[in-house]
TORLUM-375183 format. One line per field, with one value per residue: chain; residue in three letters; x, y, z of N, C-alpha, C in turn; residue number from 1. Coordinates in steps of 0.1 Angstrom, whole numbers, plus 2048, in hexadecimal, padded with zeros to 3 digits. Atoms other than C-alpha are relative to their C-alpha. Layout:
<nodes>
chain: c(A ...) .
resn: c(ala ...) .
n_px: c(X ...) .
n_py: c(Y ...) .
n_pz: c(Z ...) .
ca_px: c(X ...) .
ca_py: c(Y ...) .
ca_pz: c(Z ...) .
c_px: c(X ...) .
c_py: c(Y ...) .
c_pz: c(Z ...) .
resi: c(NUM ...) .
</nodes>
This chain:
<nodes>
chain: c(A A A A A A A A A A A A A A A A A A A A A A A A A A A A A A A A A A A A A A A A A A A A A A A A A A A A A A A A A A A A A A A A A A A A A A A A A A A A A A A A A A A A A A A A A A A A A A A A A A A A A A A A A A A A A A A A A A A A A A A A A A A A A A A A A A A A A A A A A A A A A A A A A A A A A A A A A A A A A A A A A A A A A A A A A A A A A A A A A A A A A A A A A A A A A A A A A A A A A A A A A A A A A A A A A A A A A A A A A A A A A A A A A A A A A A A A A A A A A A A A A A A A A A A A A A A A A A A A A A A A A A A A A A A A A A A A A A A A A A A A A A A A A A A A A A A A A A A A A A A A A A A A A A A A) .
resn: c(met thr ser ser pro ser phe arg thr phe arg ala pro val gly leu gln leu cys ser arg ala ile asn ile ser ile val leu leu val leu ser leu pro gly val ala phe ser thr ala ser ala glu pro ala asn asp gly arg arg arg ser val ala lys cys asp ala ala gln phe arg val ile val asp val gly his thr ala glu ala his gly ala met ser ala arg ser val pro glu tyr glu phe asn leu arg leu ala lys leu ile glu arg asp leu ile glu ala gly phe arg lys thr ile leu leu ile thr glu gly ser ala ala lys gly leu leu lys arg ala thr val ala asn asn ala arg ala lys leu phe leu ser ile his his asp ser val pro asp ser leu leu glu asp trp glu tyr asp gly arg pro ser his phe ser asp lys phe pro gly his ser ile phe val ser tyr arg asn gly ser ala lys leu ser arg leu phe gly thr leu leu gly arg gln leu lys asn arg gly leu thr tyr thr arg his tyr thr glu ala met met gly asn arg arg arg gln leu val asp ala asp val gly val tyr arg tyr asp gln leu val val leu arg thr thr arg met pro ala val leu leu glu ala gly ser ile ile ser arg asp glu glu leu leu leu asn ser ala asp his gln ala leu ile gly ala ala val thr glu ala val glu thr phe cys ala ala arg leu pro thr ala ala ile gly thr pro gly lys arg leu ser val pro pro arg leu arg leu gly leu gln his ser gln) .
n_px: c(7F9 7F9 7FE 7F3 802 804 7FA 805 7F7 806 7F7 803 7F5 7F7 803 7F8 7F2 7FA 7F3 7F9 7FA 7F2 800 804 7F3 7F6 805 7FC 7F3 7FC 804 7F7 7F3 800 7F6 804 804 7F5 806 7F7 806 7F7 804 807 7F8 807 806 7FB 802 7F9 807 7FE 80C 808 803 80A 80D 808 809 80B 809 7FA 7FD 80D 800 80B 805 806 809 7FD 80C 80A 80D 804 7F6 800 7F6 804 80D 7FE 808 80E 805 7FF 7F4 7F5 800 807 7F6 7F6 805 803 7F3 7F8 807 7FC 7F2 800 805 7F7 7F6 804 801 7F1 7FB 7FD 80B 800 802 809 806 800 809 7FF 80B 7FE 7FA 7F4 7F4 800 800 7F2 7FA 806 7FC 7F2 800 805 7F6 7F3 803 802 7F4 801 7F4 801 80B 803 80B 807 806 804 7F9 807 7F7 804 80A 7FD 800 80D 808 80F 808 80C 803 80C 808 7FA 7F2 7F6 7F3 7F8 7F4 7FD 7F2 7F6 804 7F6 7FE 7F4 7FC 7F8 7F9 7FA 7F1 7FF 804 7F7 7FC 802 7FA 80A 80C 7FD 7FF 80D 806 7FB 807 80E 7FF 7FD 80C 80A 7FA 801 80E 804 804 7F6 801 800 7F3 803 7FB 7F3 802 800 80D 805 7FD 7FC 803 7F6 7F8 7F3 802 7F4 7FF 807 806 80C 80A 800 7FD 7FB 808 7FB 809 80D 800 801 7F4 7F4 802 801 7F4 7FD 801 80D 801 80E 803 80A 804 803 806 80D 804 800 80D 7FE 7F9 80A 808 7F8 7FF 80C 802 7FB 7F4 7F5 7FE 7F9 7F2 7F9 7FF 7F6 7F4 7FC 7FE 7F3 7F4 7FF 7FA 7F2 7FB 800 7F6 7F2 7FD 7F4 803 7FA 7F4 7F6 800 7F7 7F7 7F5 7FD 80B 800 80C 7FC 808 7FD 7F9 80B 806 7F5 801 80B 7FC 7F8 808 809 7F9) .
n_py: c(7F3 800 7F4 7FF 807 7F7 804 7F9 7FE 7FE 7FB 802 7FC 80B 806 80C 7FE 80B 803 80A 80D 804 80B 7FB 7F9 80A 804 7F4 801 80D 7FD 7F7 806 809 7FD 7F4 7F4 7FB 7FC 802 7FB 7F8 800 7F5 7F6 7FB 7F3 7F6 805 80C 80C 804 7FD 80B 7FF 7F6 806 7FE 7F5 807 7F7 7FB 80B 802 80E 803 80D 801 80B 807 802 7F6 806 805 80B 804 80A 80E 802 80A 80D 7FE 7F7 7F1 7F9 7FC 7F1 7FD 803 7F6 7F4 801 800 7F4 7F6 803 7FC 7F1 7FC 802 7F7 7F3 801 801 7F2 7FD 7F8 7FD 80C 800 80D 7FE 808 7FC 805 802 80B 805 7FB 7F3 7FE 801 7F3 7F6 803 7FB 7F3 7FA 803 7F7 7F3 7FE 800 809 805 80F 805 80E 803 80B 809 80E 809 80B 809 802 808 80E 806 801 80B 7FC 804 7F9 7F9 7F9 805 7FB 806 7F7 806 7FF 807 7FF 805 7F6 7F5 7F8 7F3 7FE 7F3 7FF 7F3 7FF 7FB 7F5 7F4 7F7 803 80E 805 7FD 808 80D 7FF 801 80D 809 7FD 804 810 803 7FD 80A 80D 800 802 80E 802 807 7FD 80C 803 806 7F8 805 80D 7FF 801 7F3 7FB 7F2 7FA 805 7F6 803 7FD 7F9 801 80D 800 7FA 802 7F6 804 7F6 7FF 7F3 7FA 7FB 7F2 7F9 800 7FC 7F2 7F8 7FA 802 80E 805 80E 806 80A 80A 804 80F 805 801 80B 80B 800 7FE 7F3 7F6 7FE 7F9 7F2 7F8 7FE 7F3 801 802 7F3 7F7 805 7FA 7F1 7FD 802 7F5 7F3 801 7FF 7F3 7F8 803 7FB 7F2 7FD 802 7F3 802 7F8 807 7FB 808 80E 802 7F4 803 7F5 7FE 807 800 801 80B 802 80D 80B 806 808 80D 808 805 80A 80C 805 806) .
n_pz: c(7FD 7F3 7F9 7F7 7F3 7F4 7F4 7F4 7F6 7F4 7F6 7F2 7F6 7FC 7F4 7FD 801 807 7FB 808 7F8 805 80B 80B 805 804 80D 807 802 808 80E 807 800 80C 80A 808 7F8 7F8 7F3 7F5 7F3 7F8 7F1 7FC 7F9 7F5 802 7F7 7F2 7FD 804 80D 808 806 80F 803 7FD 80C 801 806 806 80C 808 809 805 80A 7FF 80D 800 80C 80A 800 801 80D 802 7F1 7FD 7FF 7FA 7F3 801 7FE 80A 7FC 806 7F8 7FC 7F2 7F6 800 7FB 7F2 7F8 801 7F6 7F3 7FE 800 7F3 7F6 800 7FB 7F0 7FB 801 80E 804 80E 808 80B 806 80E 807 80E 808 80E 805 7F9 804 7FD 7F2 7FB 802 7F7 7F2 7FE 801 7F5 7F6 802 7FE 7F2 7FA 7F5 7FB 802 807 7FD 808 7F9 809 7FA 80A 806 807 80E 803 802 7F3 7FB 800 802 7F5 800 7F4 800 80C 80D 803 7FD 801 7F4 7FF 7F1 7FE 7FE 7F7 7FA 805 807 801 80D 801 80D 800 809 7F9 7FE 7F3 800 7F3 7F5 803 7FA 7F1 7FC 802 7F6 7F4 801 7FF 7F2 7F7 803 7FB 7F2 7FC 803 80E 809 810 809 807 80C 80A 803 807 80F 805 801 80C 801 7F2 7F6 7FA 7F8 7F2 7FC 7F2 7FD 7F1 7FE 80B 809 80E 809 80B 807 80B 7FB 803 7F4 7F8 808 804 7F5 7FD 7F1 7FC 804 7FD 802 7F8 803 7F2 7FE 80E 800 808 7F6 7F9 7F1 7FE 804 7F3 7F6 804 7FD 7F2 7FB 7F7 809 806 7F7 7FF 80B 7FE 7F6 806 809 7F9 7F9 80A 805 7F5 800 80C 7FE 7F6 806 806 809 80D 80C 804 7F7 804 80A 802 7F6 7F8 7F9 7F4 7F7 7F4 7FB 7F4 7FE 7FD 80B 806 7F9 806 80C 7FE 7FB 809 80B) .
ca_px: c(396 3AF 3B3 3D0 3D8 3C9 3D9 3D1 3E7 3DC 3E9 3E9 3FC 41B 410 42B 450 466 485 4A0 4AA 4CD 4C3 4B2 4D1 4E5 4D0 4D6 4FB 4FC 4E9 4FF 51E 514 52C 52C 523 53E 538 54D 545 553 554 53A 548 53E 525 52B 51A 530 515 519 504 4EA 4E0 4CA 4A5 48A 479 459 445 45B 460 447 43E 42A 413 40A 3EB 3F5 3DF 3C0 39A 399 3B9 3B5 3D2 3CF 3AF 3AE 3A3 381 37F 387 39D 3BF 3B9 3A0 3BB 3D4 3BE 3B3 3D7 3E6 3CB 3D5 3FA 3F3 3DF 3FA 415 402 3FB 421 427 42D 414 41E 417 404 3EC 3F1 3D2 3D6 3BA 3B8 3CC 3E9 404 3FB 3F6 41A 428 40F 41A 43F 437 421 43B 458 445 43C 460 459 474 467 450 43E 427 40D 403 3F5 404 3F8 409 40C 3EE 3FF 400 3DC 3C3 39D 384 361 359 337 328 340 35F 380 3A5 3BE 3E1 3EA 40E 41F 412 426 431 44D 461 46F 488 498 4BE 4B6 4A6 4B8 4BB 4C0 4D5 4BB 49F 4B1 4B6 491 487 49D 48F 46C 474 483 464 44D 464 464 43E 43F 437 449 451 44C 46A 458 466 488 47A 47F 45A 454 463 466 459 476 48A 4AC 4A8 4C0 4B7 4B0 4A9 48D 480 48D 48D 49D 486 497 47C 45F 456 44A 46B 482 474 46F 48A 489 48E 472 465 448 438 424 411 407 3F7 3D3 3D1 3D9 3B7 3C4 3DA 3BD 3A9 3C7 3CC 3A8 3AE 3B1 3CB 3E2 3DD 3E8 407 411 409 41E 43B 43B 438 456 46B 463 46C 48E 494 48C 4A1 4BF 4BD 4D8 4DA 4DF 4FD 50F 508 526 53A 55C 563 540 53B 51F 524 519 518 52C 50C 500 522 520 4FE 50B 527 510 4FA 515) .
ca_py: c(EFC EFE F18 F25 F12 F1F F20 F2D F3C F39 F4D F43 F4C F37 F1F F06 F0A EF6 EE3 ECF EAC E9F E81 E96 EAD E8E E84 EA8 EA3 E80 E8A EA7 E92 E7D E7B E9C EB2 EC7 ECB ED1 ED7 EF0 EF2 F08 F29 F35 F51 F71 F61 F43 F2B F17 F23 F0C F03 F1E F19 F17 F38 F26 F45 F4E F2C F27 F03 EFA EDB ED0 EBB EA1 E9E EB2 EAC EA8 E92 E7F E67 E43 E33 E1F DFC E09 E20 E41 E5A E60 E86 E83 E71 E8B EA9 E9D E94 EB4 EC9 EB7 EBD EE2 EE5 ED4 EE9 F09 EFE EF7 F1D F1A F35 F3A F17 F14 EF9 EF7 EEA EE8 EE4 ED7 EBD EA9 EB6 EDB ED7 ECC EEC F01 EF1 EFA F1C F26 F16 F2A F4A F45 F43 F25 F16 EF1 EDF EBF EAF E96 E77 E53 E35 E1A DFF DF9 DEB DCA DC4 DC9 DAF DB0 DB1 DBD DD8 DE5 DD2 DE2 DD4 DE3 DDB DD7 DCC DC4 DBB DDC DF2 E0E E32 E3E E5F E6D E88 E95 E99 EB3 ECA EE9 EE0 EBB EB7 EC8 EB5 E95 EA2 EA9 E88 E76 E8A E83 E5D E5C E6C E54 E36 E42 E41 E1C E22 E0E E15 E00 DF1 DE7 E05 DF4 DD4 DCD DC7 DEC DF2 E17 E1F E0E E27 E29 E26 E40 E3C E17 E1F E36 E31 E4E E49 E5C E68 E83 E88 E92 EB5 EC2 EB8 EC1 EE4 EF2 F0A EFE EDC EC7 EA4 E8F E78 E59 E55 E31 E1A E20 E02 DEB DE2 DE3 E01 E15 E0F E1A E3A E43 E41 E62 E54 E49 E6B E7C E67 E73 E97 E96 E86 EA1 EBD EB0 EAB ECE EDD ECA ED4 EF9 EF9 EED F0D F01 F1B F0D F21 F0C EEC EE1 F01 EFB F11 F13 F07 EFD F02 EE2 EE0 EC4 EB1 EAE EA3 E89 E7E E7C E66 E4E E4C E41) .
ca_pz: c(D4C D68 D82 D98 DB7 DD7 DF8 E1B E35 E59 E75 E9A EB9 EC1 EDA EDB EE4 ECC ED7 EC6 ED2 ED0 EBB EA2 E9F E9C E7D E6F E72 E64 E45 E3E E43 E24 E07 DF3 E10 E1E E44 E62 E87 E9F EC5 ED3 EE1 F03 F04 F19 F38 F36 F29 F09 EEB EDF EBC EAE EB6 E9A E90 E89 E82 E65 E58 E3A E32 E14 E1A DF7 DF2 DD8 DB8 DB2 DB4 D8F D8D DAD DAB DB6 DC1 DE3 DE8 DF1 DD3 DE4 DD1 DDE DDE DFB E0F E06 E0D E2F E3B E2E E41 E60 E5B E53 E74 E88 E7B E81 EA5 EA8 EA0 E7A E73 E4F E44 E23 E18 DF3 DE0 DBB DA1 D7E D6A D78 D62 D65 D8A D8F D81 D94 DB5 DB0 DA4 DC2 DDA DCA DCA DEE DF7 E0D E23 E1D E06 E10 DF8 E07 DF4 DFA DE8 DD0 DBA D95 D85 D7E DA4 DAA DB4 DAF DCC DD3 DEC DF5 DD7 DBE DAD DB9 DBB DD7 DDF E04 DFE E02 E1F E2D E26 E10 E0D DEC DE6 DC5 DC1 DA7 DBF DC5 DEA DE5 E06 E1B E0A E13 E37 E3B E2C E45 E62 E57 E53 E76 E86 E74 E7E EA3 EA3 E98 E73 E58 E34 E16 E03 DE4 DD1 DD1 DBF D99 D96 D99 D78 D6F D93 DA3 DB9 DCA DF0 DFE E23 E2B E50 E4C E28 E13 DED DD1 DB5 DA0 D86 D9D D91 DB3 DC3 DA6 D9D DC0 DCB DF0 E02 DF5 E00 DF5 E0E E04 E26 E21 E07 E02 DEA E08 E18 E3D E38 E27 E48 E5D E48 E4F E74 E86 E9E E80 E6F E8F E91 E6F E76 E96 E83 E69 E82 E96 E77 E6C E8E E8D E6A E71 E90 E7D E69 E4F E34 E11 E0C E28 E17 E03 E08 E18 E36 E42 E66 E7D EA1 EB3 ED9 EE9 EF5 ED2 EC4 EDF ED2 EB0 EBA ECB EAE E96) .
c_px: c(805 801 80C 7FD 7FD 808 7FC 80C 7F9 809 7FB 80A 808 7FC 808 810 807 80E 806 806 80D 7FF 7FC 80B 809 7FD 804 80F 804 7FD 80A 80E 801 809 7FB 7FB 80A 7FA 80B 7F9 80A 7FC 7F8 808 7F6 7F9 804 7FD 806 7F9 804 7F4 7FA 7FE 7F3 7F1 7F8 7F8 7F4 7F6 805 804 7F4 802 7F4 7FC 7F7 7F7 802 7F4 7F6 7F2 7FC 80A 804 80A 7FC 7F2 803 7F9 7F1 7FB 7FF 80C 80B 7FF 7FA 809 80B 7FB 7FE 80E 807 7F9 805 80E 801 7FB 80A 80C 7FD 7FF 80E 807 804 7F5 7FF 7FE 7F5 7FC 7FF 7F6 800 7F3 804 807 80C 80D 801 801 80E 808 7FA 805 80E 7FF 7FA 80B 80C 7FC 7FD 80C 7FF 80E 800 7F4 7FD 7F3 7F9 7F8 7FD 803 7F6 80B 7FD 7F5 802 800 7F2 7F8 7F2 7F9 7F3 7FD 7F3 7F8 806 80E 80A 80D 807 80E 805 80D 80A 7FB 80C 802 80D 803 808 807 807 80F 801 7FA 80A 806 7FF 805 7F7 7F4 802 7FF 7F2 7F9 805 7FA 7F2 7FF 803 7F4 7F6 805 7FE 7F2 7FB 7FB 80B 7FE 800 80D 7FD 805 80E 800 800 7F2 7FA 803 805 7FD 809 809 80B 7FC 80D 801 7F8 7FB 7F4 7F7 800 804 804 7F6 802 7F6 7F3 7FF 7FE 80C 80B 800 7FE 80D 802 801 7F2 800 7F2 7FE 7F4 7FB 7FD 7F9 7F1 7FA 801 7F3 801 805 7F6 7F8 808 802 7F4 7FE 806 80C 80D 803 807 80F 809 801 80A 80F 805 803 80E 80C 801 806 80F 806 802 80A 80E 805 80E 7FE 807 80D 80C 802 80A 80B 80A 801 7F4 7FF 7F4 805 7F7 804 806 7F6 7FB 80B 801 7F6 803 809 7FA 7F7 806 804) .
c_py: c(7FF 80E 801 7F8 80A 7FC 80A 801 803 806 7FE 802 7F4 7FB 7F4 803 7F4 7FD 7F6 7F6 7FC 7F6 805 809 7F7 7FB 80B 7FE 7F5 802 809 7FC 7F6 804 80C 80C 804 805 7FE 806 809 800 80C 80B 804 80D 80A 7FB 7F3 7F3 7FD 804 7F4 801 809 7FA 804 80E 7FC 80A 805 7F6 7FA 7F2 7FF 7F1 7FE 7F4 7FA 7FE 80B 7F9 7FA 7F4 7FA 7F6 7F2 7FE 7F5 7F4 801 80B 80E 806 803 80E 802 7FC 80C 80D 7FF 7FF 80E 80B 7FD 804 810 804 7FD 808 80E 801 800 80E 803 806 802 7F3 802 7F3 804 7F6 804 7FA 7FD 7F2 7FC 807 810 803 800 80C 80B 7FF 807 810 809 7FE 80A 80E 804 801 7F7 7FA 7F0 7FE 7F2 7FE 7F2 7F7 7F3 7F6 7F5 7F7 800 7F8 7F1 7F9 7FF 7F3 805 7FC 808 807 808 7FE 805 7FB 80B 7F8 803 7F9 802 7FD 80B 80C 808 80D 7FF 810 801 80F 800 806 80C 80C 809 800 7F1 7FA 802 7F8 7F2 801 7FF 7F2 7F6 803 7FC 7F0 7FD 802 7F6 7F2 800 7FF 7F2 7FE 7FB 805 7F5 800 7FC 809 7FC 7F3 802 801 80D 807 80F 809 7FC 80D 7FC 804 807 801 7F4 7FF 806 802 80D 7FC 80C 800 80E 806 806 80F 809 800 806 80F 80A 805 800 7F1 7FB 7EF 7FC 7F4 7F8 7FB 7F2 7FC 7FF 7F4 7F2 801 804 80E 80C 802 809 810 809 802 80D 7FF 7FF 80D 809 7FD 806 80F 804 7FD 80A 80C 7FF 801 80E 809 7FD 807 810 804 7FF 80D 800 807 7F8 804 7F9 7F3 7FF 80B 7FF 80D 804 7F7 802 7FD 7F5 7FE 7F2 7F4 7FB 7F9 7F3 7F7 7FB 7F4 7F2 7FA 7F9 7F2) .
c_pz: c(80E 806 808 80C 80B 80B 80B 80A 80E 80A 80E 808 801 80C 805 7FE 7F9 807 7F7 809 7F9 7F5 7F3 7F9 7FA 7F1 7F6 7FB 7F8 7F1 7F9 7FF 7F5 7F6 7F7 808 809 80E 80A 80D 807 80F 802 809 80C 7FE 80C 80E 803 7FC 7F1 7F8 7FB 7F2 800 800 7F3 802 7F9 7F9 7F3 7F7 7F8 7FB 7F6 802 7F4 800 7F2 7F7 802 801 7F3 7FC 80D 804 802 806 80B 7FD 801 7F6 805 7FA 80A 804 80D 80B 803 806 80F 809 7FF 808 80D 803 801 80E 80B 7FF 804 80F 806 7FE 7F1 7F9 7F0 7F7 7F6 7FC 7F1 7F9 7F1 7F8 7F1 7FD 807 7FC 802 80F 806 7FF 809 80E 802 7FE 80C 80C 7FF 803 80F 809 80D 804 7FE 7F9 802 7F9 805 7F6 807 7F4 7FA 7FA 7F2 7FE 7FF 80D 807 800 802 80D 7FF 80D 7FF 7F4 7F3 7FE 803 7FE 80E 7FF 80F 802 804 807 804 7F8 7F8 7FF 7F4 801 7F2 802 7F7 806 804 80E 803 80E 80A 7FE 807 810 805 7FE 80B 80E 800 802 80E 809 7FE 806 810 804 7FC 7F2 7F9 7F2 7F8 7F7 7F2 7F5 7FB 7F6 7F0 7FB 7FE 7F3 800 80D 80A 803 808 80F 806 810 803 80E 801 7F3 7F7 7F2 7F8 7F4 7FA 7F7 805 7FF 80D 809 7F8 7FD 80C 805 810 804 7FE 802 7FD 809 7FC 80F 804 7F3 802 7F8 80A 808 80F 801 7FC 80D 80B 7FC 802 80F 805 808 7F6 7FA 80A 803 7F5 801 80A 7FB 7F7 808 807 7F6 7FA 80B 800 7F4 800 80A 7FC 7FA 7F7 7F4 7F4 7FD 808 7FB 7F4 7FD 80A 809 809 80C 808 80E 807 80F 804 802 7F3 7F7 807 7FB 7F3 800 805 7F5 7F4 803) .
resi: c(1 2 3 4 5 6 7 8 9 10 11 12 13 14 15 16 17 18 19 20 21 22 23 24 25 26 27 28 29 30 31 32 33 34 35 36 37 38 39 40 41 42 43 44 45 46 47 48 49 50 51 52 53 54 55 56 57 58 59 60 61 62 63 64 65 66 67 68 69 70 71 72 73 74 75 76 77 78 79 80 81 82 83 84 85 86 87 88 89 90 91 92 93 94 95 96 97 98 99 100 101 102 103 104 105 106 107 108 109 110 111 112 113 114 115 116 117 118 119 120 121 122 123 124 125 126 127 128 129 130 131 132 133 134 135 136 137 138 139 140 141 142 143 144 145 146 147 148 149 150 151 152 153 154 155 156 157 158 159 160 161 162 163 164 165 166 167 168 169 170 171 172 173 174 175 176 177 178 179 180 181 182 183 184 185 186 187 188 189 190 191 192 193 194 195 196 197 198 199 200 201 202 203 204 205 206 207 208 209 210 211 212 213 214 215 216 217 218 219 220 221 222 223 224 225 226 227 228 229 230 231 232 233 234 235 236 237 238 239 240 241 242 243 244 245 246 247 248 249 250 251 252 253 254 255 256 257 258 259 260 261 262 263 264 265 266 267 268 269 270 271 272 273 274 275 276 277 278 279 280 281 282 283 284 285 286 287 288 289 290 291 292 293 294 295 296 297 298 299 300 301 302 303 304 305 306 307 308) .
</nodes>
């Protein structure tokens, strides 16, 4: 018997002032200038005091993020090289990300924990997220490989399986999501922050050996893949991204993912990506709508030119 998903909302004082960096805004503009996205820039107009208006700051206190714990205790996902269920990795990292976001001022962050079977759990997640009117949905997972790629080994006196060939994280978006362009935008921002911290993504999803798990790589610089059929990405009515934080079937990477320092790196990357995404404040109605304009200060337009 399954039960409804549970979630908790923590409230804490805003203790961190958020800022937008030119390089991150450049990424925003580059993603929105992709084919199929109508976008134009306009010169910033002087304010009454003669200063240039800056890009709107993030209203973190009102920006609700759903941090979804991938899988359930009953349907735990993959098994690590040392026979630890994926769900345990997902829950631990999602809690850390939730804490980091709240400390950064995102007081309405929701940690979404779902119970029951895998199939029913997928629909529950989307329903909760949609009813909560979240601004962003981030599902936390840890990766494995198809059974045909596994090798046998023994750990702690028990038989287990591993594959050390494909370490690294990966990011997935669905082009069937109602906010597909913004999903792609957040995926790129998140990938950039992970890359800036020295983390690398896995490329094995592009290889033929993956069979029906093969995916289109839509951002080869930071590791964003297209996966249209994922229920939690396709049926949510807000920008949605799934992060595979690393490969727990890789023996060395499993140890790394158990490291508090590595978990902190991922948490910091997520927080900065959310800050930048929130600060952009790009309404869905403006995407693909001719005549909608975003005011970009000259210094940020300069940063965009330098990045191209």
